[in-house]
ROSE-4610 file (N, C-alpha, C; in Angstrom, 1 decimal, always signed):
// ROSE-4610
residu = [M/M/M/A/A/A/T/T/T/T/T/T/P/P/P/T/T/T/A/A/A/L/L/L/P/P/P/A/A/A/A/A/A/G/G/G/T/T/T/S/S/S/A/A/A/V/V/V/D/D/D/R/R/R/H/H/H/L/L/L/R/R/R/G/G/G/A/A/A/T/T/T/N/N/N/E/E/E/I/I/I/M/M/M/G/G/G/S/S/S/V/V/V/P/P/P/G/G/G/N/N/N/V/V/V/V/V/V/I/I/I/N/N/N/Q/Q/Q/G/G/G/D/D/D/L/L/L/V/V/V/I/I/I/L/L/L/E/E/E/M/M/M/S/S/S/S/S/S/G/G/G/I/I/I/A/A/A/Q/Q/Q/Q/Q/Q/G/G/G/S/S/S/A/A/A/T/T/T/Y/Y/Y/R/R/R/A/A/A/Y/Y/Y/P/P/P/A/A/A/S/S/S/W/W/W/S/S/S/S/S/S/T/T/T/Q/Q/Q/G/G/G/S/S/S/T/T/T/G/G/G/F/F/F/A/A/A/Y/Y/Y/G/G/G/F/F/F/A/A/A/G/G/G/V/V/V/A/A/A/L/L/L/N/N/N/S/S/S/S/S/S/K/K/K/S/S/S/G/G/G/T/T/T/T/T/T/G/G/G/D/D/D/I/I/I/A/A/A/I/I/I/A/A/A/T/T/T/T/T/T/G/G/G/I/I/I/F/F/F/R/R/R/Y/Y/Y/P/P/P/V/V/V/S/S/S/A/A/A/T/T/T/A/A/A/G/G/G/Q/Q/Q/T/T/T/T/T/T/L/L/L/A/A/A/G/G/G/Y/Y/Y/I/I/I/V/V/V/S/S/S/G/G/G/A/A/A/T/T/T/Y/Y/Y/G/G/G/A/A/A/G/G/G/G/G/G/S/S/S/S/S/S/I/I/I/F/F/F/A/A/A/Q/Q/Q/K/K/K/V/V/V/V/V/V/A/A/A/G/G/G/P/P/P/A/A/A/A/A/A/G/G/G/F/F/F/T/T/T/V/V/V/R/R/R/A/A/A/G/G/G/R/R/R/I/I/I/G/G/G/M/M/M/V/V/V/I/I/I/R/R/R/G/G/G/Q/Q/Q/T/T/T/T/T/T/S/S/S/T/T/T/T/T/T/C/C/C/D/D/D/L/L/L/M/M/M/L/L/L/M/M/M/G/G/G/S/S/S/K/K/K/F/F/F/S/S/S/N/N/N/V/V/V/S/S/S/T/T/T/Y/Y/Y/C/C/C/W/W/W/P/P/P/I/I/I]
num = [1/1/1/2/2/2/3/3/3/4/4/4/5/5/5/6/6/6/7/7/7/8/8/8/9/9/9/10/10/10/11/11/11/12/12/12/13/13/13/14/14/14/15/15/15/16/16/16/17/17/17/18/18/18/19/19/19/20/20/20/21/21/21/22/22/22/23/23/23/24/24/24/25/25/25/26/26/26/27/27/27/28/28/28/29/29/29/30/30/30/31/31/31/32/32/32/33/33/33/34/34/34/35/35/35/36/36/36/37/37/37/38/38/38/39/39/39/40/40/40/41/41/41/42/42/42/43/43/43/44/44/44/45/45/45/46/46/46/47/47/47/48/48/48/49/49/49/50/50/50/51/51/51/52/52/52/53/53/53/54/54/54/55/55/55/56/56/56/57/57/57/58/58/58/59/59/59/60/60/60/61/61/61/62/62/62/63/63/63/64/64/64/65/65/65/66/66/66/67/67/67/68/68/68/69/69/69/70/70/70/71/71/71/72/72/72/73/73/73/74/74/74/75/75/75/76/76/76/77/77/77/78/78/78/79/79/79/80/80/80/81/81/81/82/82/82/83/83/83/84/84/84/85/85/85/86/86/86/87/87/87/88/88/88/89/89/89/90/90/90/91/91/91/92/92/92/93/93/93/94/94/94/95/95/95/96/96/96/97/97/97/98/98/98/99/99/99/100/100/100/101/101/101/102/102/102/103/103/103/104/104/104/105/105/105/106/106/106/107/107/107/108/108/108/109/109/109/110/110/110/111/111/111/112/112/112/113/113/113/114/114/114/115/115/115/116/116/116/117/117/117/118/118/118/119/119/119/120/120/120/121/121/121/122/122/122/123/123/123/124/124/124/125/125/125/126/126/126/127/127/127/128/128/128/129/129/129/130/130/130/131/131/131/132/132/132/133/133/133/134/134/134/135/135/135/136/136/136/137/137/137/138/138/138/139/139/139/140/140/140/141/141/141/142/142/142/143/143/143/144/144/144/145/145/145/146/146/146/147/147/147/148/148/148/149/149/149/150/150/150/151/151/151/152/152/152/153/153/153/154/154/154/155/155/155/156/156/156/157/157/157/158/158/158/159/159/159/160/160/160/161/161/161/162/162/162/163/163/163/164/164/164/165/165/165/166/166/166/167/167/167/168/168/168/169/169/169/170/170/170/171/171/171/172/172/172/173/173/173/174/174/174/175/175/175/176/176/176/177/177/177/178/178/178/179/179/179/180/180/180/181/181/181/182/182/182/183/183/183/184/184/184/185/185/185]
x = [+85.0/+86.2/+85.6/+86.2/+85.8/+86.3/+85.5/+86.2/+86.4/+87.4/+87.7/+87.0/+86.2/+85.7/+86.4/+85.8/+86.3/+86.1/+86.9/+86.6/+85.9/+84.7/+84.2/+85.2/+85.4/+86.0/+85.6/+86.7/+86.5/+87.4/+87.0/+88.0/+87.9/+89.0/+89.1/+89.1/+89.0/+89.1/+90.1/+90.1/+91.1/+90.6/+90.9/+90.2/+90.6/+89.8/+90.0/+88.6/+88.7/+87.6/+87.5/+86.1/+85.6/+84.2/+84.3/+83.5/+84.3/+83.4/+84.0/+83.4/+82.2/+81.3/+80.1/+79.3/+77.6/+77.1/+75.9/+75.3/+75.6/+75.7/+75.8/+74.6/+73.7/+72.5/+72.9/+73.5/+74.3/+73.0/+73.3/+72.6/+73.8/+73.4/+74.2/+73.8/+75.0/+74.9/+76.1/+75.3/+75.8/+76.2/+78.1/+78.8/+79.0/+78.7/+79.0/+80.4/+80.7/+82.3/+83.2/+82.8/+83.1/+83.5/+82.9/+83.0/+84.0/+84.9/+85.4/+84.9/+84.7/+83.8/+85.5/+85.7/+86.9/+86.1/+86.5/+86.3/+85.8/+85.2/+84.9/+84.2/+83.8/+83.5/+81.7/+81.2/+79.5/+79.4/+78.2/+77.6/+76.0/+75.9/+74.4/+73.7/+72.7/+72.3/+71.6/+71.6/+71.5/+69.9/+69.7/+68.9/+68.4/+68.3/+68.0/+66.0/+65.4/+64.0/+63.9/+64.7/+64.7/+65.4/+65.1/+66.2/+65.1/+65.8/+65.4/+64.9/+63.7/+63.0/+63.5/+63.4/+63.6/+62.9/+64.1/+63.3/+63.6/+64.0/+64.5/+66.1/+66.3/+67.7/+68.8/+68.9/+70.2/+69.7/+70.4/+70.7/+72.0/+72.2/+73.4/+73.6/+74.9/+75.8/+76.9/+77.2/+78.1/+78.8/+80.1/+80.8/+79.7/+79.9/+79.0/+79.3/+80.9/+81.5/+80.7/+80.0/+79.3/+77.9/+77.4/+76.2/+75.9/+77.5/+77.4/+76.9/+76.6/+76.1/+74.6/+74.2/+72.7/+72.2/+72.8/+71.9/+72.4/+71.5/+71.8/+71.2/+69.9/+69.5/+70.0/+71.0/+71.3/+71.8/+73.0/+73.0/+72.3/+71.2/+70.6/+69.4/+69.0/+67.7/+68.1/+69.4/+70.0/+70.9/+71.3/+72.3/+71.8/+72.7/+72.8/+73.0/+74.5/+75.6/+76.7/+77.6/+79.0/+79.6/+80.3/+81.0/+81.6/+81.6/+82.6/+83.5/+83.4/+84.8/+84.7/+85.8/+85.8/+85.5/+85.7/+85.2/+86.0/+87.0/+87.9/+87.7/+87.7/+87.3/+87.5/+86.5/+86.6/+86.0/+85.9/+85.1/+83.5/+82.7/+81.4/+80.9/+80.8/+80.3/+79.6/+79.2/+78.7/+79.7/+79.0/+79.8/+78.9/+79.0/+78.2/+78.6/+77.0/+77.1/+76.3/+76.9/+76.7/+75.5/+74.1/+73.1/+73.1/+73.5/+74.0/+75.0/+75.3/+76.8/+77.3/+78.5/+79.1/+80.4/+80.9/+81.8/+82.8/+84.2/+84.8/+85.2/+84.9/+85.5/+85.9/+86.8/+87.5/+86.3/+86.3/+85.8/+86.4/+85.6/+86.1/+86.5/+87.7/+88.3/+89.5/+90.2/+92.0/+92.1/+91.8/+92.2/+91.7/+90.5/+89.3/+88.2/+87.1/+85.5/+85.2/+84.4/+83.6/+82.6/+82.6/+81.8/+81.1/+80.3/+79.5/+78.9/+78.4/+77.3/+76.1/+75.1/+73.9/+74.1/+74.9/+75.3/+74.8/+74.2/+73.9/+75.2/+75.1/+76.4/+75.8/+76.6/+76.3/+77.5/+77.5/+78.3/+78.9/+80.2/+80.7/+81.2/+80.8/+80.7/+81.9/+82.1/+83.5/+83.2/+84.2/+84.1/+83.0/+83.0/+82.2/+80.2/+80.3/+79.4/+78.5/+79.5/+79.4/+78.8/+79.1/+78.4/+78.7/+79.8/+80.3/+80.4/+80.7/+80.7/+81.8/+82.5/+83.4/+82.9/+83.7/+83.4/+83.7/+84.8/+84.9/+85.4/+84.3/+84.8/+83.6/+83.0/+81.8/+82.1/+80.7/+80.7/+79.6/+80.0/+79.1/+78.2/+77.4/+76.8/+75.6/+74.9/+73.9/+72.7/+71.8/+70.3/+69.7/+69.6/+69.3/+70.1/+69.8/+70.2/+71.4/+71.6/+72.5/+71.9/+72.6/+72.1/+72.9/+71.9/+72.2/+72.0/+72.5/+72.5/+73.1/+73.8/+74.1/+73.5/+72.4/+71.8/+71.9/+71.1/+71.6/+72.0/+73.1/+73.7/+73.8/+73.8/+73.9/+74.0/+74.4/+74.8/+75.8/+76.6/+77.7/+77.1/+78.3/+78.3/+79.2/+80.2/+81.6/+81.9/+81.8/+82.3/+83.3/+83.9/+85.3/+84.9/+85.8/+85.5/+86.4/+87.6/+88.4/+88.9/+88.1/+88.2/+88.7/+89.3/+89.9/+89.2/+88.7/+87.4/+86.3/+84.9/+84.0/+83.4/+83.3/+82.3/+81.0/+80.3/+79.1/+78.3/+77.3/+76.0/+75.0/+75.4/+74.9/+73.3/+72.3/+71.2/+70.2/+71.1/+70.7/+70.2/+70.4/+70.4/+69.1/+68.5/+67.2/+66.7/+67.7/+67.7/+67.8/+67.8/+67.9/+67.1/+65.7/+64.5/+64.5/+65.1/+64.9/+64.1/+63.1/+62.0/+62.5/+62.1/+62.8/+62.2/+61.2/+60.7/+61.9/+62.6/+63.5/+64.6/+65.0/+66.0/+65.4/+66.5/+66.2/+66.0/+65.3/+64.9/+65.6]
y = [+147.3/+146.7/+145.4/+144.1/+143.0/+142.5/+142.0/+141.7/+140.0/+139.8/+138.3/+137.7/+136.8/+135.8/+135.5/+135.6/+135.1/+133.8/+132.8/+131.2/+131.6/+130.7/+130.6/+129.6/+129.8/+128.9/+127.3/+126.4/+125.0/+124.5/+124.7/+124.4/+122.6/+121.8/+120.5/+120.1/+120.7/+119.5/+119.3/+117.9/+117.7/+116.7/+116.7/+115.7/+114.7/+113.5/+112.2/+111.7/+110.6/+109.4/+108.8/+109.2/+108.7/+107.3/+107.2/+105.9/+104.7/+103.8/+102.3/+101.4/+101.3/+100.5/+101.2/+100.2/+100.5/+101.8/+101.6/+102.3/+103.5/+104.4/+106.2/+107.0/+106.3/+107.2/+108.5/+108.9/+110.4/+111.4/+112.6/+113.8/+115.0/+115.5/+116.7/+117.9/+118.6/+119.9/+120.9/+122.2/+123.4/+124.0/+124.1/+124.9/+126.6/+127.2/+128.9/+128.9/+129.8/+130.3/+130.7/+131.4/+131.4/+130.3/+129.0/+128.4/+127.2/+126.6/+125.4/+124.2/+123.0/+121.8/+121.0/+120.2/+119.0/+117.8/+117.0/+115.4/+115.1/+114.2/+113.7/+114.9/+116.2/+117.0/+116.8/+117.0/+116.8/+117.7/+118.0/+118.9/+119.2/+120.6/+121.1/+121.7/+121.6/+122.4/+123.8/+124.9/+126.0/+126.3/+127.0/+126.9/+128.5/+129.0/+130.4/+130.4/+131.2/+130.9/+130.8/+130.9/+130.4/+129.0/+128.1/+126.8/+125.7/+125.3/+124.5/+123.3/+122.9/+121.6/+120.3/+119.3/+118.2/+117.9/+117.8/+117.5/+118.9/+119.8/+121.2/+120.8/+121.8/+121.2/+121.7/+122.6/+123.2/+123.2/+122.5/+122.6/+123.3/+124.7/+125.2/+124.2/+123.5/+123.0/+123.9/+123.5/+124.3/+123.1/+123.0/+122.5/+122.8/+121.6/+121.8/+122.8/+123.4/+124.5/+125.8/+125.8/+127.2/+127.5/+126.0/+126.1/+127.1/+127.7/+128.5/+129.8/+129.9/+130.9/+131.4/+130.0/+129.5/+129.3/+129.7/+129.4/+128.0/+127.8/+126.6/+125.5/+125.5/+124.6/+124.3/+125.1/+125.1/+123.7/+123.3/+121.9/+120.7/+120.7/+119.6/+119.5/+120.4/+120.8/+120.6/+121.0/+120.8/+119.9/+119.2/+118.1/+116.8/+117.1/+116.4/+115.4/+115.1/+114.1/+114.1/+113.6/+113.6/+113.7/+115.0/+115.3/+114.1/+113.4/+112.7/+113.3/+114.6/+115.1/+116.1/+117.4/+118.2/+119.6/+120.5/+121.9/+123.3/+123.8/+124.6/+126.1/+126.9/+128.4/+128.8/+129.9/+130.5/+130.1/+128.7/+127.9/+127.6/+127.9/+127.4/+126.1/+125.0/+123.8/+122.8/+121.7/+120.7/+119.7/+119.2/+117.6/+116.8/+115.5/+114.5/+114.5/+114.3/+114.2/+112.9/+112.0/+110.6/+110.8/+110.1/+110.5/+108.9/+107.8/+106.6/+106.2/+105.2/+104.2/+104.2/+103.6/+103.3/+104.3/+105.3/+106.2/+106.2/+106.3/+106.6/+108.0/+108.6/+109.9/+109.6/+110.9/+110.8/+111.6/+111.2/+111.5/+112.6/+113.7/+115.0/+114.3/+113.9/+113.8/+113.4/+114.1/+114.0/+112.4/+112.1/+110.6/+109.5/+109.6/+108.8/+108.8/+107.8/+108.0/+106.8/+106.4/+105.3/+105.3/+104.6/+104.6/+103.2/+102.4/+101.6/+101.2/+100.4/+100.1/+100.4/+101.2/+101.6/+103.0/+103.2/+104.7/+105.6/+106.9/+108.0/+108.7/+109.3/+109.8/+111.5/+112.5/+113.9/+114.5/+115.7/+116.4/+116.8/+116.7/+117.6/+119.0/+119.5/+121.3/+121.9/+122.9/+123.7/+125.1/+125.9/+127.4/+127.5/+129.0/+129.1/+128.8/+128.1/+127.2/+126.3/+125.8/+124.6/+125.3/+126.4/+127.4/+126.9/+126.0/+125.7/+124.5/+123.7/+122.5/+122.0/+121.2/+120.7/+120.0/+120.3/+119.6/+118.1/+117.5/+116.2/+115.7/+115.7/+115.3/+115.2/+113.7/+113.4/+113.3/+113.0/+112.7/+111.6/+110.8/+109.7/+109.5/+108.9/+108.6/+107.8/+107.5/+106.6/+107.4/+106.6/+107.5/+108.3/+107.4/+108.3/+109.5/+110.6/+111.7/+112.3/+111.7/+112.4/+113.3/+114.5/+116.0/+115.9/+116.1/+116.3/+117.7/+118.5/+120.1/+120.1/+119.1/+119.2/+118.3/+117.6/+116.4/+115.2/+114.1/+113.2/+112.6/+112.2/+111.9/+110.3/+109.3/+108.1/+107.2/+106.3/+105.3/+104.6/+104.3/+103.7/+102.2/+101.4/+100.4/+99.4/+99.7/+99.0/+99.6/+99.1/+99.8/+99.7/+100.3/+100.2/+101.4/+100.7/+101.3/+102.7/+102.8/+103.8/+104.2/+104.9/+105.1/+106.5/+106.5/+108.0/+108.0/+106.9/+106.9/+106.4/+106.4/+105.7/+105.4/+104.6/+104.0/+104.1/+104.4/+105.1/+104.8/+104.2/+104.3/+105.4/+106.2/+107.5/+107.4/+107.8/+108.0/+109.2/+110.3/+111.5/+112.4/+112.2/+112.7/+113.1/+114.5/+114.7/+114.1/+113.3/+112.6/+111.0/+110.6/+109.1/+108.4/+108.8/+108.2/+107.2/+107.7/+107.2/+108.0/+107.5/+108.2/+108.4/+110.0/+109.8/+108.7/+108.3/+107.0/+105.7/+105.7/+104.6/+105.0/+106.0/+106.5/+106.2/+105.2/+104.9/+106.4/+106.2/+107.5/+107.6]
z = [+94.2/+94.6/+95.1/+94.7/+95.2/+96.3/+96.9/+98.7/+98.7/+99.3/+99.5/+100.6/+100.4/+101.2/+102.4/+103.5/+104.9/+105.3/+105.1/+105.9/+107.0/+107.4/+108.9/+109.6/+110.8/+111.6/+111.4/+111.3/+111.5/+112.4/+113.6/+114.8/+114.9/+115.1/+115.1/+113.8/+112.9/+111.5/+111.0/+110.3/+109.2/+108.3/+106.9/+105.9/+106.2/+106.9/+107.6/+106.4/+106.0/+105.6/+106.8/+107.6/+108.6/+108.7/+107.0/+107.0/+107.0/+107.9/+108.0/+107.1/+107.1/+106.5/+106.6/+105.4/+105.1/+104.3/+103.8/+103.0/+103.3/+102.5/+102.9/+102.5/+101.7/+101.3/+101.2/+100.2/+100.1/+99.6/+99.9/+99.4/+98.8/+98.1/+97.9/+98.6/+98.8/+99.4/+98.7/+99.0/+97.8/+99.1/+99.1/+99.9/+99.4/+100.2/+99.8/+99.7/+98.7/+98.6/+99.8/+101.1/+102.1/+102.8/+102.5/+103.7/+103.5/+104.4/+104.3/+104.8/+103.9/+104.8/+104.2/+105.5/+105.2/+105.1/+104.4/+104.5/+105.7/+106.2/+107.5/+108.6/+108.0/+109.0/+109.4/+110.6/+110.7/+109.9/+109.1/+108.3/+108.7/+108.5/+108.7/+107.6/+107.4/+106.4/+106.9/+106.0/+106.3/+107.1/+107.9/+108.9/+109.1/+107.8/+107.8/+107.5/+107.3/+107.0/+105.7/+104.7/+103.4/+103.1/+104.2/+103.8/+102.6/+101.7/+100.8/+101.3/+100.8/+101.5/+100.5/+101.4/+100.5/+99.3/+98.0/+96.6/+95.8/+96.6/+95.8/+95.4/+94.5/+94.1/+95.0/+95.8/+96.6/+98.1/+98.5/+100.2/+100.5/+101.3/+101.7/+102.8/+102.7/+103.6/+104.4/+105.5/+106.3/+107.6/+107.7/+109.1/+110.4/+111.2/+112.4/+113.2/+112.8/+113.7/+113.3/+112.2/+111.8/+112.6/+113.2/+113.9/+114.9/+115.7/+116.9/+116.6/+115.3/+114.6/+114.6/+114.7/+114.3/+115.7/+117.1/+118.1/+118.6/+120.2/+120.4/+119.6/+119.2/+118.1/+116.9/+116.3/+115.0/+114.7/+115.0/+114.7/+115.0/+116.0/+116.8/+115.7/+114.8/+113.9/+112.6/+112.2/+110.9/+110.4/+111.3/+111.4/+109.9/+108.8/+107.6/+107.8/+108.1/+108.4/+107.8/+107.1/+107.3/+105.7/+105.8/+104.3/+104.0/+102.3/+102.0/+101.3/+101.2/+100.3/+100.8/+100.4/+100.8/+100.1/+100.4/+99.7/+100.3/+99.4/+99.6/+99.7/+100.6/+101.0/+99.5/+98.7/+97.8/+96.3/+97.1/+95.7/+96.2/+95.3/+95.5/+94.8/+95.5/+95.2/+95.5/+95.3/+95.5/+96.4/+97.6/+98.1/+98.4/+98.4/+98.9/+100.6/+101.0/+102.4/+102.8/+103.2/+103.8/+105.0/+104.8/+105.8/+106.7/+106.2/+107.3/+107.0/+107.6/+107.8/+109.2/+108.9/+110.2/+110.3/+111.3/+111.1/+112.4/+112.4/+113.5/+113.8/+114.9/+115.3/+116.6/+116.8/+118.1/+119.4/+120.3/+121.7/+122.2/+122.4/+123.2/+124.5/+124.7/+126.4/+125.7/+127.0/+126.9/+127.3/+128.3/+128.8/+128.6/+127.4/+126.9/+127.8/+127.2/+127.7/+127.4/+128.4/+128.4/+127.3/+126.0/+125.0/+124.5/+125.7/+125.6/+124.5/+123.9/+122.6/+123.5/+122.2/+122.7/+123.3/+123.9/+123.9/+123.1/+123.3/+122.3/+122.0/+120.9/+120.1/+119.6/+120.1/+120.1/+119.5/+118.9/+118.5/+119.5/+119.9/+121.0/+120.9/+122.1/+122.2/+122.7/+122.8/+123.5/+123.4/+124.0/+123.8/+125.3/+125.3/+126.4/+126.7/+127.8/+128.1/+127.2/+126.2/+125.2/+123.7/+123.5/+123.0/+120.8/+121.0/+119.8/+119.6/+118.4/+118.1/+117.3/+117.6/+116.7/+115.6/+114.4/+113.5/+113.0/+114.0/+114.1/+115.3/+116.6/+117.9/+117.8/+118.9/+119.4/+120.9/+121.4/+123.0/+123.1/+123.6/+123.6/+125.3/+125.5/+126.7/+127.1/+128.0/+128.0/+128.1/+127.4/+126.9/+128.5/+129.6/+130.6/+131.1/+131.0/+131.9/+130.9/+129.7/+128.6/+128.1/+128.4/+128.0/+126.4/+125.2/+124.1/+123.5/+124.2/+123.6/+122.0/+121.3/+120.3/+119.2/+120.1/+119.2/+119.0/+118.7/+118.9/+117.3/+117.0/+115.8/+115.4/+116.5/+116.3/+117.4/+117.5/+118.3/+118.4/+119.2/+119.9/+119.2/+118.4/+117.9/+118.4/+118.8/+119.3/+120.7/+121.7/+123.2/+123.7/+124.3/+124.9/+126.5/+127.7/+128.7/+128.9/+127.9/+127.7/+126.3/+125.9/+124.7/+124.2/+122.9/+122.2/+121.0/+120.6/+119.4/+119.6/+118.8/+118.9/+117.4/+117.5/+116.3/+116.5/+115.6/+115.6/+114.3/+114.4/+113.5/+113.3/+112.2/+112.0/+111.8/+112.7/+112.4/+113.1/+113.3/+113.5/+112.0/+110.9/+109.7/+109.8/+109.2/+109.1/+107.5/+107.2/+105.6/+106.1/+107.6/+107.6/+108.0/+107.5/+107.8/+109.2/+110.0/+111.6/+112.5/+112.9/+113.6/+115.1/+115.7/+116.8/+117.7/+117.7/+118.7/+118.8/+117.7/+117.7/+118.8/+118.8/+120.0/+121.4/+122.1/+123.6/+124.3/+125.3/+126.4/+127.4]
């Protein structure tokens, strides 16, 4: 008897084209049939022991919200970029993933958050002890003292003192060729 795939959680997602400008330097990710990825989702690559290496034919892509099943380092070490198109549950297929460019995301704060130019941007966490990551929300903070449990995904390029959105230069993809030495400390 065939079973129907169950979609994994995709907290805080909606299909939004978040790309503002700049080269996207796309890679392709293969999305398993039981996974939903929406356009604009922060995307990670499979972190299992059998992960494909750069240059191989297949990378298994998942929304950031999936990383909670991979422990506290799943997102930080597997961040690939931003989904440029969607994949529905029940359909195995490939999606384009931007590894560079300028994007706009909502910040995870109800009353707005200070997002000054040069601040580090990370995936926003939720749940008990911040154990889960939103697929389409970010947090920003100064490099000094900024806890980046969800990894460094970029830098704020347009600063505001109280903002509900953040314009960021995507730099934290494992495919963006940005050395960790480029990040402010």
